[in-house]
N, C-alpha and C positions, 0 to 999 in steps of 0.2 A: 450773330458779332461777327464783323467783316474783320480778317485778317492781318496785321501789315507784309509790305516788302521781305520787312526784319527777321518777323515773323515765320514767315513764310518759308526763307530758306533754313532758318534754323534749323528745322525740321531735317533737313537734309544734311547740313554740319562737315563733316568732315570728306564725306562723298563730296559735296560740288568742288572742295580744294585741288581731288585727282582731276583734275581737267587741266588738261596740261598750255595747250591750244585756248593763248586769249579768245579768238572771235567764237569757238564752237564753248569757251568758259561763257560769256560774256550771251552769245544767242542761250542758252541752258537755264543761265540764274535770269533772265526775260520772263524764258516759257512760264517759270517759276513763282515770276515775281507776280505776272497774269494768268495764274492757275485759278479756279475759281475759289475760295474759304474749303463747299463744303467738299471738296477734293479728299481734305488731311484730314478729315476723323472721320471720311467712308472706310468698309470695308471692301474689300475683294469681293466678297461672297457673302451672298445673304444667311444660304443653304450649305456654305461648308465644301458642298459634292465639288466642282471645280477649279481649286487652290491652295496651297499647301499650308495646314494648319497655325502657323509663322507668319501667313499676310492676309486675316483674317480679322474680323477686330479692329478697333479702334488704331488710327493712321493703318488698316491695313493698306489704302493703295501707295503708301507712299512708300511703303518698303516692299512693296509691287514692283514699285518705280523703280527702286535701288537694286532690287533682282535682276531686274531684267536688261539694267546697265551694265553689272557687275560679266555680267552672262555673253553680254554680247561686247563689251571686251576684250572675253576670252573668244571669242571668233575674231573680231577684226585683228589677232595681238598672235592669234597661231598659225602659220603659215600650216601646218594640216589638214586641219579644218576649211584651209581659204581657200586648199587645191581642191582635197577632196570639194566638194559645192561648186566647184572653178570657179569661185567670188574674186581670186588674187586678182586675176584675171583680167574684169568686169569693173575694179578699183583700182589696178593700174595704168586702164584707159582716163583716168580722171588723176590719180593725185599718184603717184612718189609712197613707197615702205614708211620711209621716212614719216613723212604726213600722216594714214593712218599713224604708226608708231606714237606722233602726237597725242590723239587721239585716245590713248591711256588713261585710262578711272585709276 
């Protein structure tokens, strides 16, 4: 049974609204709407060996993608992490810090 776009978006609830940049919001929304229905019921792991317990079972991939998104937000908004990995210098070549901060989730 296929899911509607609204049903797919509802799985992400409040997290989708955390995207402050309109272009980023639109792209993420479009990606979710075009994600195959099977993704929304799938577990991250059939054995539970390589993923946290919380992301195994029904909706595991959705839970995992939200966790990845929140982790990426922390990395992209933390100067210490960006400096340690030399990422800030690379990001500055393409956009300013306000642009990076507008990606906040």
